[in-house]
HTML snippet that shows the backbone in 3Dmol.js (N, CA, C, O; Angstrom):
<script src="https://3Dmol.org/build/3Dmol-min.js"></script>
<div id="view" style="width:600px;height:400px;position:relative"></div>
<script>
const pdb = `
ATOM      1  N   MET A   1      87.622 125.984  98.248  1.00  0.00           N
ATOM      2  CA  MET A   1      87.128 124.962  99.156  1.00  0.00           C
ATOM      3  C   MET A   1      86.653 123.732  98.399  1.00  0.00           C
ATOM      4  O   MET A   1      86.764 122.615  98.904  1.00  0.00           O
ATOM      5  N   ASP A   2      86.122 123.926  97.183  1.00  0.00           N
ATOM      6  CA  ASP A   2      85.659 122.785  96.400  1.00  0.00           C
ATOM      7  C   ASP A   2      86.808 121.848  96.049  1.00  0.00           C
ATOM      8  O   ASP A   2      86.646 120.627  96.054  1.00  0.00           O
ATOM      9  N   GLU A   3      87.982 122.429  95.741  1.00  0.00           N
ATOM     10  CA  GLU A   3      89.150 121.607  95.429  1.00  0.00           C
ATOM     11  C   GLU A   3      89.584 120.810  96.653  1.00  0.00           C
ATOM     12  O   GLU A   3      89.934 119.634  96.542  1.00  0.00           O
ATOM     13  N   LEU A   4      89.561 121.447  97.814  1.00  0.00           N
ATOM     14  CA  LEU A   4      89.934 120.764  99.046  1.00  0.00           C
ATOM     15  C   LEU A   4      88.961 119.635  99.347  1.00  0.00           C
ATOM     16  O   LEU A   4      89.371 118.543  99.739  1.00  0.00           O
ATOM     17  N   LYS A   5      87.678 119.897  99.164  1.00  0.00           N
ATOM     18  CA  LYS A   5      86.664 118.873  99.425  1.00  0.00           C
ATOM     19  C   LYS A   5      86.839 117.686  98.474  1.00  0.00           C
ATOM     20  O   LYS A   5      86.700 116.535  98.888  1.00  0.00           O
ATOM     21  N   ALA A   6      87.142 117.958  97.212  1.00  0.00           N
ATOM     22  CA  ALA A   6      87.370 116.886  96.239  1.00  0.00           C
ATOM     23  C   ALA A   6      88.609 116.083  96.611  1.00  0.00           C
ATOM     24  O   ALA A   6      88.608 114.856  96.518  1.00  0.00           O
ATOM     25  N   ALA A   7      89.663 116.773  97.031  1.00  0.00           N
ATOM     26  CA  ALA A   7      90.893 116.093  97.442  1.00  0.00           C
ATOM     27  C   ALA A   7      90.644 115.259  98.700  1.00  0.00           C
ATOM     28  O   ALA A   7      91.198 114.169  98.845  1.00  0.00           O
ATOM     29  N   PHE A   8      89.809 115.775  99.608  1.00  0.00           N
ATOM     30  CA  PHE A   8      89.456 115.059 100.832  1.00  0.00           C
ATOM     31  C   PHE A   8      88.689 113.778 100.492  1.00  0.00           C
ATOM     32  O   PHE A   8      88.990 112.711 101.028  1.00  0.00           O
ATOM     33  N   GLU A   9      87.707 113.884  99.611  1.00  0.00           N
ATOM     34  CA  GLU A   9      86.918 112.712  99.219  1.00  0.00           C
ATOM     35  C   GLU A   9      87.790 111.672  98.519  1.00  0.00           C
ATOM     36  O   GLU A   9      87.590 110.470  98.691  1.00  0.00           O
ATOM     37  N   LYS A  10      88.747 112.135  97.737  1.00  0.00           N
ATOM     38  CA  LYS A  10      89.689 111.223  97.081  1.00  0.00           C
ATOM     39  C   LYS A  10      90.552 110.515  98.128  1.00  0.00           C
ATOM     40  O   LYS A  10      90.790 109.311  98.035  1.00  0.00           O
ATOM     41  N   ALA A  11      91.016 111.273  99.125  1.00  0.00           N
ATOM     42  CA  ALA A  11      91.834 110.689 100.191  1.00  0.00           C
ATOM     43  C   ALA A  11      91.041 109.671 101.008  1.00  0.00           C
ATOM     44  O   ALA A  11      91.592 108.658 101.439  1.00  0.00           O
ATOM     45  N   VAL A  12      89.753 109.934 101.223  1.00  0.00           N
ATOM     46  CA  VAL A  12      88.902 108.985 101.945  1.00  0.00           C
ATOM     47  C   VAL A  12      88.841 107.668 101.168  1.00  0.00           C
ATOM     48  O   VAL A  12      88.969 106.592 101.753  1.00  0.00           O
ATOM     49  N   ALA A  13      88.647 107.756  99.860  1.00  0.00           N
ATOM     50  CA  ALA A  13      88.598 106.550  99.033  1.00  0.00           C
ATOM     51  C   ALA A  13      89.948 105.832  99.051  1.00  0.00           C
ATOM     52  O   ALA A  13      90.004 104.606  99.140  1.00  0.00           O
ATOM     53  N   GLU A  14      91.027 106.598  98.966  1.00  0.00           N
ATOM     54  CA  GLU A  14      92.366 106.004  98.972  1.00  0.00           C
ATOM     55  C   GLU A  14      92.692 105.355 100.315  1.00  0.00           C
ATOM     56  O   GLU A  14      93.429 104.370 100.361  1.00  0.00           O
ATOM     57  N   SER A  15      92.158 105.890 101.392  1.00  0.00           N
ATOM     58  CA  SER A  15      92.444 105.330 102.716  1.00  0.00           C
ATOM     59  C   SER A  15      91.886 103.918 102.859  1.00  0.00           C
ATOM     60  O   SER A  15      92.376 103.131 103.669  1.00  0.00           O
ATOM     61  N   LYS A  16      90.876 103.605 102.082  1.00  0.00           N
ATOM     62  CA  LYS A  16      90.275 102.273 102.142  1.00  0.00           C
ATOM     63  C   LYS A  16      91.035 101.261 101.297  1.00  0.00           C
ATOM     64  O   LYS A  16      90.762 100.062 101.362  1.00  0.00           O
ATOM     65  N   ALA A  17      91.994 101.744 100.500  1.00  0.00           N
ATOM     66  CA  ALA A  17      92.752 100.861  99.611  1.00  0.00           C
ATOM     67  C   ALA A  17      94.251 100.958  99.871  1.00  0.00           C
ATOM     68  O   ALA A  17      95.054 100.744  98.963  1.00  0.00           O
ATOM     69  N   LEU A  18      94.630 101.275 101.097  1.00  0.00           N
ATOM     70  CA  LEU A  18      96.054 101.370 101.421  1.00  0.00           C
ATOM     71  C   LEU A  18      96.700  99.989 101.324  1.00  0.00           C
ATOM     72  O   LEU A  18      96.063  98.986 101.648  1.00  0.00           O
ATOM     73  N   PRO A  19      97.958  99.925 100.882  1.00  0.00           N
ATOM     74  CA  PRO A  19      98.607  98.628 100.724  1.00  0.00           C
ATOM     75  C   PRO A  19      98.803  97.884 102.052  1.00  0.00           C
ATOM     76  O   PRO A  19      98.779  96.654 102.086  1.00  0.00           O
ATOM     77  N   VAL A  20      98.998  98.639 103.147  1.00  0.00           N
ATOM     78  CA  VAL A  20      99.169  98.051 104.474  1.00  0.00           C
ATOM     79  C   VAL A  20      98.199  98.724 105.426  1.00  0.00           C
ATOM     80  O   VAL A  20      98.077  99.948 105.447  1.00  0.00           O
ATOM     81  N   LYS A  21      97.504  97.903 106.221  1.00  0.00           N
ATOM     82  CA  LYS A  21      96.558  98.476 107.190  1.00  0.00           C
ATOM     83  C   LYS A  21      97.343  99.242 108.264  1.00  0.00           C
ATOM     84  O   LYS A  21      98.269  98.696 108.864  1.00  0.00           O
ATOM     85  N   PRO A  22      96.973 100.499 108.503  1.00  0.00           N
ATOM     86  CA  PRO A  22      97.663 101.294 109.532  1.00  0.00           C
ATOM     87  C   PRO A  22      97.433 100.720 110.935  1.00  0.00           C
ATOM     88  O   PRO A  22      96.493  99.958 111.162  1.00  0.00           O
ATOM     89  N   ASP A  23      98.307 101.099 111.862  1.00  0.00           N
ATOM     90  CA  ASP A  23      98.130 100.665 113.254  1.00  0.00           C
ATOM     91  C   ASP A  23      96.906 101.357 113.854  1.00  0.00           C
ATOM     92  O   ASP A  23      96.356 102.292 113.271  1.00  0.00           O
ATOM     93  N   ASN A  24      96.499 100.886 115.014  1.00  0.00           N
ATOM     94  CA  ASN A  24      95.274 101.397 115.641  1.00  0.00           C
ATOM     95  C   ASN A  24      95.323 102.889 115.951  1.00  0.00           C
ATOM     96  O   ASN A  24      94.313 103.576 115.795  1.00  0.00           O
ATOM     97  N   MET A  25      96.467 103.404 116.384  1.00  0.00           N
ATOM     98  CA  MET A  25      96.566 104.826 116.696  1.00  0.00           C
ATOM     99  C   MET A  25      96.377 105.674 115.433  1.00  0.00           C
ATOM    100  O   MET A  25      95.737 106.725 115.474  1.00  0.00           O
ATOM    101  N   THR A  26      96.933 105.214 114.326  1.00  0.00           N
ATOM    102  CA  THR A  26      96.776 105.934 113.066  1.00  0.00           C
ATOM    103  C   THR A  26      95.329 105.852 112.596  1.00  0.00           C
ATOM    104  O   THR A  26      94.782 106.833 112.092  1.00  0.00           O
ATOM    105  N   LEU A  27      94.712 104.693 112.758  1.00  0.00           N
ATOM    106  CA  LEU A  27      93.297 104.551 112.383  1.00  0.00           C
ATOM    107  C   LEU A  27      92.423 105.495 113.210  1.00  0.00           C
ATOM    108  O   LEU A  27      91.483 106.093 112.686  1.00  0.00           O
ATOM    109  N   LEU A  28      92.730 105.627 114.494  1.00  0.00           N
ATOM    110  CA  LEU A  28      91.967 106.552 115.345  1.00  0.00           C
ATOM    111  C   LEU A  28      92.165 107.992 114.893  1.00  0.00           C
ATOM    112  O   LEU A  28      91.222 108.783 114.906  1.00  0.00           O
ATOM    113  N   LYS A  29      93.383 108.333 114.496  1.00  0.00           N
ATOM    114  CA  LYS A  29      93.645 109.694 114.032  1.00  0.00           C
ATOM    115  C   LYS A  29      92.876 109.964 112.735  1.00  0.00           C
ATOM    116  O   LYS A  29      92.300 111.038 112.563  1.00  0.00           O
ATOM    117  N   LEU A  30      92.871 108.985 111.824  1.00  0.00           N
ATOM    118  CA  LEU A  30      92.099 109.122 110.583  1.00  0.00           C
ATOM    119  C   LEU A  30      90.615 109.312 110.900  1.00  0.00           C
ATOM    120  O   LEU A  30      89.954 110.175 110.321  1.00  0.00           O
ATOM    121  N   TYR A  31      90.107 108.509 111.812  1.00  0.00           N
ATOM    122  CA  TYR A  31      88.705 108.606 112.211  1.00  0.00           C
ATOM    123  C   TYR A  31      88.391 109.992 112.760  1.00  0.00           C
ATOM    124  O   TYR A  31      87.412 110.625 112.365  1.00  0.00           O
ATOM    125  N   ALA A  32      89.243 110.456 113.679  1.00  0.00           N
ATOM    126  CA  ALA A  32      89.011 111.747 114.332  1.00  0.00           C
ATOM    127  C   ALA A  32      89.028 112.887 113.327  1.00  0.00           C
ATOM    128  O   ALA A  32      88.165 113.764 113.362  1.00  0.00           O
ATOM    129  N   LEU A  33      90.003 112.874 112.437  1.00  0.00           N
ATOM    130  CA  LEU A  33      90.090 113.942 111.434  1.00  0.00           C
ATOM    131  C   LEU A  33      88.908 113.889 110.473  1.00  0.00           C
ATOM    132  O   LEU A  33      88.374 114.928 110.083  1.00  0.00           O
ATOM    133  N   TYR A  34      88.498 112.677 110.090  1.00  0.00           N
ATOM    134  CA  TYR A  34      87.342 112.536 109.200  1.00  0.00           C
ATOM    135  C   TYR A  34      86.087 113.100 109.867  1.00  0.00           C
ATOM    136  O   TYR A  34      85.350 113.876 109.259  1.00  0.00           O
ATOM    137  N   LYS A  35      85.852 112.707 111.108  1.00  0.00           N
ATOM    138  CA  LYS A  35      84.659 113.169 111.812  1.00  0.00           C
ATOM    139  C   LYS A  35      84.684 114.685 112.025  1.00  0.00           C
ATOM    140  O   LYS A  35      83.660 115.352 111.881  1.00  0.00           O
ATOM    141  N   GLN A  36      85.855 115.226 112.367  1.00  0.00           N
ATOM    142  CA  GLN A  36      85.966 116.665 112.588  1.00  0.00           C
ATOM    143  C   GLN A  36      85.699 117.411 111.283  1.00  0.00           C
ATOM    144  O   GLN A  36      85.030 118.444 111.279  1.00  0.00           O
ATOM    145  N   ALA A  37      86.226 116.883 110.170  1.00  0.00           N
ATOM    146  CA  ALA A  37      86.049 117.532 108.870  1.00  0.00           C
ATOM    147  C   ALA A  37      84.608 117.440 108.382  1.00  0.00           C
ATOM    148  O   ALA A  37      84.102 118.372 107.757  1.00  0.00           O
ATOM    149  N   SER A  38      83.951 116.325 108.663  1.00  0.00           N
ATOM    150  CA  SER A  38      82.612 116.123 108.116  1.00  0.00           C
ATOM    151  C   SER A  38      81.470 116.480 109.061  1.00  0.00           C
ATOM    152  O   SER A  38      80.380 116.823 108.604  1.00  0.00           O
ATOM    153  N   ALA A  39      81.703 116.405 110.376  1.00  0.00           N
ATOM    154  CA  ALA A  39      80.609 116.640 111.320  1.00  0.00           C
ATOM    155  C   ALA A  39      80.881 117.750 112.328  1.00  0.00           C
ATOM    156  O   ALA A  39      79.971 118.175 113.040  1.00  0.00           O
ATOM    157  N   GLY A  40      82.109 118.219 112.394  1.00  0.00           N
ATOM    158  CA  GLY A  40      82.428 119.262 113.373  1.00  0.00           C
ATOM    159  C   GLY A  40      82.827 118.672 114.706  1.00  0.00           C
ATOM    160  O   GLY A  40      83.229 117.511 114.786  1.00  0.00           O
ATOM    161  N   ASP A  41      82.716 119.475 115.759  1.00  0.00           N
ATOM    162  CA  ASP A  41      83.140 119.047 117.089  1.00  0.00           C
ATOM    163  C   ASP A  41      82.330 117.861 117.599  1.00  0.00           C
ATOM    164  O   ASP A  41      81.159 117.683 117.263  1.00  0.00           O
ATOM    165  N   VAL A  42      82.996 117.062 118.420  1.00  0.00           N
ATOM    166  CA  VAL A  42      82.378 115.871 118.997  1.00  0.00           C
ATOM    167  C   VAL A  42      81.138 116.254 119.804  1.00  0.00           C
ATOM    168  O   VAL A  42      81.100 117.285 120.475  1.00  0.00           O
ATOM    169  N   GLU A  43      80.132 115.393 119.716  1.00  0.00           N
ATOM    170  CA  GLU A  43      78.888 115.610 120.455  1.00  0.00           C
ATOM    171  C   GLU A  43      78.545 114.345 121.220  1.00  0.00           C
ATOM    172  O   GLU A  43      79.068 113.268 120.931  1.00  0.00           O
ATOM    173  N   GLY A  44      77.686 114.481 122.171  1.00  0.00           N
ATOM    174  CA  GLY A  44      77.213 113.316 122.913  1.00  0.00           C
ATOM    175  C   GLY A  44      78.112 112.969 124.077  1.00  0.00           C
ATOM    176  O   GLY A  44      79.186 113.542 124.264  1.00  0.00           O
ATOM    177  N   GLN A  45      77.639 112.019 124.847  1.00  0.00           N
ATOM    178  CA  GLN A  45      78.354 111.580 126.037  1.00  0.00           C
ATOM    179  C   GLN A  45      79.485 110.630 125.665  1.00  0.00           C
ATOM    180  O   GLN A  45      79.408 109.902 124.675  1.00  0.00           O
ATOM    181  N   ARG A  46      80.513 110.654 126.463  1.00  0.00           N
ATOM    182  CA  ARG A  46      81.632 109.722 126.291  1.00  0.00           C
ATOM    183  C   ARG A  46      81.135 108.328 126.674  1.00  0.00           C
ATOM    184  O   ARG A  46      80.542 108.156 127.739  1.00  0.00           O
ATOM    185  N   PRO A  47      81.370 107.329 125.815  1.00  0.00           N
ATOM    186  CA  PRO A  47      80.917 105.966 126.138  1.00  0.00           C
ATOM    187  C   PRO A  47      81.543 105.450 127.432  1.00  0.00           C
ATOM    188  O   PRO A  47      82.607 105.905 127.852  1.00  0.00           O
ATOM    189  N   GLY A  48      80.868 104.507 128.040  1.00  0.00           N
ATOM    190  CA  GLY A  48      81.336 103.941 129.303  1.00  0.00           C
ATOM    191  C   GLY A  48      82.506 102.988 129.131  1.00  0.00           C
ATOM    192  O   GLY A  48      82.965 102.736 128.017  1.00  0.00           O
ATOM    193  N   PHE A  49      82.979 102.466 130.247  1.00  0.00           N
ATOM    194  CA  PHE A  49      84.152 101.588 130.257  1.00  0.00           C
ATOM    195  C   PHE A  49      83.938 100.298 129.468  1.00  0.00           C
ATOM    196  O   PHE A  49      84.898  99.719 128.959  1.00  0.00           O
ATOM    197  N   SER A  50      82.710  99.850 129.362  1.00  0.00           N
ATOM    198  CA  SER A  50      82.452  98.594 128.661  1.00  0.00           C
ATOM    199  C   SER A  50      82.556  98.736 127.137  1.00  0.00           C
ATOM    200  O   SER A  50      82.669  97.734 126.431  1.00  0.00           O
ATOM    201  N   ASP A  51      82.521  99.949 126.636  1.00  0.00           N
ATOM    202  CA  ASP A  51      82.631 100.198 125.191  1.00  0.00           C
ATOM    203  C   ASP A  51      84.007 100.797 124.900  1.00  0.00           C
ATOM    204  O   ASP A  51      84.142 102.005 124.706  1.00  0.00           O
ATOM    205  N   LEU A  52      85.019  99.937 124.873  1.00  0.00           N
ATOM    206  CA  LEU A  52      86.390 100.410 124.708  1.00  0.00           C
ATOM    207  C   LEU A  52      86.624 101.068 123.357  1.00  0.00           C
ATOM    208  O   LEU A  52      87.300 102.093 123.277  1.00  0.00           O
ATOM    209  N   VAL A  53      86.075 100.494 122.303  1.00  0.00           N
ATOM    210  CA  VAL A  53      86.269 101.048 120.955  1.00  0.00           C
ATOM    211  C   VAL A  53      85.576 102.402 120.840  1.00  0.00           C
ATOM    212  O   VAL A  53      86.169 103.370 120.364  1.00  0.00           O
ATOM    213  N   GLY A  54      84.329 102.468 121.273  1.00  0.00           N
ATOM    214  CA  GLY A  54      83.584 103.721 121.225  1.00  0.00           C
ATOM    215  C   GLY A  54      84.257 104.809 122.056  1.00  0.00           C
ATOM    216  O   GLY A  54      84.280 105.977 121.668  1.00  0.00           O
ATOM    217  N   ARG A  55      84.793 104.418 123.183  1.00  0.00           N
ATOM    218  CA  ARG A  55      85.471 105.365 124.065  1.00  0.00           C
ATOM    219  C   ARG A  55      86.744 105.902 123.406  1.00  0.00           C
ATOM    220  O   ARG A  55      87.025 107.098 123.474  1.00  0.00           O
ATOM    221  N   ALA A  56      87.510 105.016 122.769  1.00  0.00           N
ATOM    222  CA  ALA A  56      88.743 105.423 122.090  1.00  0.00           C
ATOM    223  C   ALA A  56      88.426 106.355 120.925  1.00  0.00           C
ATOM    224  O   ALA A  56      89.127 107.345 120.712  1.00  0.00           O
ATOM    225  N   LYS A  57      87.384 106.047 120.177  1.00  0.00           N
ATOM    226  CA  LYS A  57      86.980 106.902 119.057  1.00  0.00           C
ATOM    227  C   LYS A  57      86.545 108.278 119.560  1.00  0.00           C
ATOM    228  O   LYS A  57      86.926 109.304 118.997  1.00  0.00           O
ATOM    229  N   HIS A  58      85.751 108.286 120.615  1.00  0.00           N
ATOM    230  CA  HIS A  58      85.275 109.551 121.187  1.00  0.00           C
ATOM    231  C   HIS A  58      86.449 110.401 121.664  1.00  0.00           C
ATOM    232  O   HIS A  58      86.493 111.605 121.412  1.00  0.00           O
ATOM    233  N   ASP A  59      87.396 109.773 122.351  1.00  0.00           N
ATOM    234  CA  ASP A  59      88.562 110.500 122.869  1.00  0.00           C
ATOM    235  C   ASP A  59      89.425 111.053 121.736  1.00  0.00           C
ATOM    236  O   ASP A  59      89.922 112.176 121.819  1.00  0.00           O
ATOM    237  N   ALA A  60      89.600 110.259 120.675  1.00  0.00           N
ATOM    238  CA  ALA A  60      90.399 110.715 119.534  1.00  0.00           C
ATOM    239  C   ALA A  60      89.732 111.913 118.873  1.00  0.00           C
ATOM    240  O   ALA A  60      90.403 112.884 118.523  1.00  0.00           O
ATOM    241  N   TRP A  61      88.416 111.850 118.699  1.00  0.00           N
ATOM    242  CA  TRP A  61      87.673 112.946 118.080  1.00  0.00           C
ATOM    243  C   TRP A  61      87.724 114.188 118.965  1.00  0.00           C
ATOM    244  O   TRP A  61      87.892 115.303 118.472  1.00  0.00           O
ATOM    245  N   ALA A  62      87.578 113.988 120.277  1.00  0.00           N
ATOM    246  CA  ALA A  62      87.623 115.114 121.215  1.00  0.00           C
ATOM    247  C   ALA A  62      89.000 115.786 121.205  1.00  0.00           C
ATOM    248  O   ALA A  62      89.108 116.977 121.498  1.00  0.00           O
ATOM    249  N   ALA A  63      90.036 115.042 120.875  1.00  0.00           N
ATOM    250  CA  ALA A  63      91.394 115.592 120.855  1.00  0.00           C
ATOM    251  C   ALA A  63      91.577 116.628 119.745  1.00  0.00           C
ATOM    252  O   ALA A  63      92.465 117.476 119.838  1.00  0.00           O
ATOM    253  N   VAL A  64      90.756 116.572 118.702  1.00  0.00           N
ATOM    254  CA  VAL A  64      90.862 117.549 117.602  1.00  0.00           C
ATOM    255  C   VAL A  64      89.715 118.557 117.637  1.00  0.00           C
ATOM    256  O   VAL A  64      89.481 119.274 116.664  1.00  0.00           O
ATOM    257  N   GLU A  65      89.006 118.607 118.755  1.00  0.00           N
ATOM    258  CA  GLU A  65      87.886 119.537 118.914  1.00  0.00           C
ATOM    259  C   GLU A  65      88.365 120.973 118.708  1.00  0.00           C
ATOM    260  O   GLU A  65      89.422 121.364 119.203  1.00  0.00           O
ATOM    261  N   GLY A  66      87.580 121.742 117.978  1.00  0.00           N
ATOM    262  CA  GLY A  66      87.911 123.138 117.718  1.00  0.00           C
ATOM    263  C   GLY A  66      88.690 123.354 116.433  1.00  0.00           C
ATOM    264  O   GLY A  66      88.840 124.490 115.984  1.00  0.00           O
ATOM    265  N   LYS A  67      89.186 122.285 115.838  1.00  0.00           N
ATOM    266  CA  LYS A  67      89.942 122.404 114.583  1.00  0.00           C
ATOM    267  C   LYS A  67      88.965 122.716 113.455  1.00  0.00           C
ATOM    268  O   LYS A  67      87.960 122.022 113.307  1.00  0.00           O
ATOM    269  N   PRO A  68      89.240 123.744 112.657  1.00  0.00           N
ATOM    270  CA  PRO A  68      88.347 124.061 111.534  1.00  0.00           C
ATOM    271  C   PRO A  68      88.260 122.898 110.537  1.00  0.00           C
ATOM    272  O   PRO A  68      89.215 122.137 110.377  1.00  0.00           O
ATOM    273  N   ALA A  69      87.114 122.770 109.872  1.00  0.00           N
ATOM    274  CA  ALA A  69      86.897 121.671 108.942  1.00  0.00           C
ATOM    275  C   ALA A  69      87.948 121.633 107.836  1.00  0.00           C
ATOM    276  O   ALA A  69      88.430 120.560 107.473  1.00  0.00           O
ATOM    277  N   ALA A  70      88.305 122.799 107.300  1.00  0.00           N
ATOM    278  CA  ALA A  70      89.291 122.841 106.219  1.00  0.00           C
ATOM    279  C   ALA A  70      90.645 122.326 106.690  1.00  0.00           C
ATOM    280  O   ALA A  70      91.334 121.616 105.958  1.00  0.00           O
ATOM    281  N   GLU A  71      91.020 122.681 107.897  1.00  0.00           N
ATOM    282  CA  GLU A  71      92.299 122.213 108.443  1.00  0.00           C
ATOM    283  C   GLU A  71      92.262 120.709 108.705  1.00  0.00           C
ATOM    284  O   GLU A  71      93.243 120.009 108.451  1.00  0.00           O
ATOM    285  N   ALA A  72      91.139 120.214 109.211  1.00  0.00           N
ATOM    286  CA  ALA A  72      90.987 118.773 109.444  1.00  0.00           C
ATOM    287  C   ALA A  72      91.046 118.004 108.127  1.00  0.00           C
ATOM    288  O   ALA A  72      91.649 116.933 108.058  1.00  0.00           O
ATOM    289  N   MET A  73      90.421 118.547 107.084  1.00  0.00           N
ATOM    290  CA  MET A  73      90.477 117.903 105.766  1.00  0.00           C
ATOM    291  C   MET A  73      91.913 117.829 105.269  1.00  0.00           C
ATOM    292  O   MET A  73      92.356 116.783 104.795  1.00  0.00           O
ATOM    293  N   GLN A  74      92.639 118.936 105.376  1.00  0.00           N
ATOM    294  CA  GLN A  74      94.030 118.961 104.902  1.00  0.00           C
ATOM    295  C   GLN A  74      94.902 118.002 105.714  1.00  0.00           C
ATOM    296  O   GLN A  74      95.752 117.314 105.149  1.00  0.00           O
ATOM    297  N   ASP A  75      94.703 117.951 107.015  1.00  0.00           N
ATOM    298  CA  ASP A  75      95.469 117.023 107.857  1.00  0.00           C
ATOM    299  C   ASP A  75      95.164 115.576 107.477  1.00  0.00           C
ATOM    300  O   ASP A  75      96.063 114.735 107.460  1.00  0.00           O
ATOM    301  N   TYR A  76      93.907 115.287 107.174  1.00  0.00           N
ATOM    302  CA  TYR A  76      93.511 113.943 106.755  1.00  0.00           C
ATOM    303  C   TYR A  76      94.194 113.584 105.435  1.00  0.00           C
ATOM    304  O   TYR A  76      94.745 112.493 105.292  1.00  0.00           O
ATOM    305  N   ILE A  77      94.156 114.496 104.486  1.00  0.00           N
ATOM    306  CA  ILE A  77      94.797 114.275 103.180  1.00  0.00           C
ATOM    307  C   ILE A  77      96.286 114.019 103.369  1.00  0.00           C
ATOM    308  O   ILE A  77      96.834 113.084 102.786  1.00  0.00           O
ATOM    309  N   ASP A  78      96.940 114.840 104.177  1.00  0.00           N
ATOM    310  CA  ASP A  78      98.376 114.694 104.421  1.00  0.00           C
ATOM    311  C   ASP A  78      98.698 113.350 105.073  1.00  0.00           C
ATOM    312  O   ASP A  78      99.690 112.710 104.723  1.00  0.00           O
ATOM    313  N   LEU A  79      97.865 112.925 106.017  1.00  0.00           N
ATOM    314  CA  LEU A  79      98.103 111.657 106.701  1.00  0.00           C
ATOM    315  C   LEU A  79      97.949 110.485 105.735  1.00  0.00           C
ATOM    316  O   LEU A  79      98.764 109.562 105.747  1.00  0.00           O
ATOM    317  N   VAL A  80      96.921 110.513 104.907  1.00  0.00           N
ATOM    318  CA  VAL A  80      96.739 109.432 103.926  1.00  0.00           C
ATOM    319  C   VAL A  80      97.905 109.400 102.952  1.00  0.00           C
ATOM    320  O   VAL A  80      98.393 108.324 102.608  1.00  0.00           O
ATOM    321  N   GLU A  81      98.355 110.560 102.505  1.00  0.00           N
ATOM    322  CA  GLU A  81      99.502 110.619 101.593  1.00  0.00           C
ATOM    323  C   GLU A  81     100.745 110.001 102.245  1.00  0.00           C
ATOM    324  O   GLU A  81     101.516 109.313 101.576  1.00  0.00           O
ATOM    325  N   SER A  82     100.938 110.241 103.533  1.00  0.00           N
ATOM    326  CA  SER A  82     102.122 109.691 104.222  1.00  0.00           C
ATOM    327  C   SER A  82     102.037 108.191 104.391  1.00  0.00           C
ATOM    328  O   SER A  82     103.058 107.540 104.614  1.00  0.00           O
ATOM    329  N   LEU A  83     100.843 107.622 104.290  1.00  0.00           N
ATOM    330  CA  LEU A  83     100.652 106.181 104.469  1.00  0.00           C
ATOM    331  C   LEU A  83     100.778 105.388 103.188  1.00  0.00           C
ATOM    332  O   LEU A  83     100.833 104.159 103.221  1.00  0.00           O
ATOM    333  N   LYS A  84     100.825 106.072 102.065  1.00  0.00           N
ATOM    334  CA  LYS A  84     100.907 105.388 100.773  1.00  0.00           C
ATOM    335  C   LYS A  84     102.285 104.778 100.562  1.00  0.00           C
ATOM    336  O   LYS A  84     102.535 104.162  99.526  1.00  0.00           O
TER     337      LYS A  84
END
`;
const viewer = $3Dmol.createViewer("view");
viewer.addModel(pdb, "pdb");
viewer.setStyle({}, {cartoon: {color: "spectrum"}});
viewer.zoomTo();
viewer.render();
</script>
């Protein structure tokens, strides 16, 4: 697990230095996988209609609810690798 965590942290750093900024759907997927890997299942109320960004982030995170942290980390690493 330590190797996976180190690879995940490396991928997080690499995601901030990608040569091309990913589209919004990919950014939401990265966000959701990061949150699932680091904080677990989504908590709190879904933001209202006036908070479109918060609502999209909440929905993306809720879409990966129940995914184990190790699997979310690996999916995040794989996604960042595909974006390089």
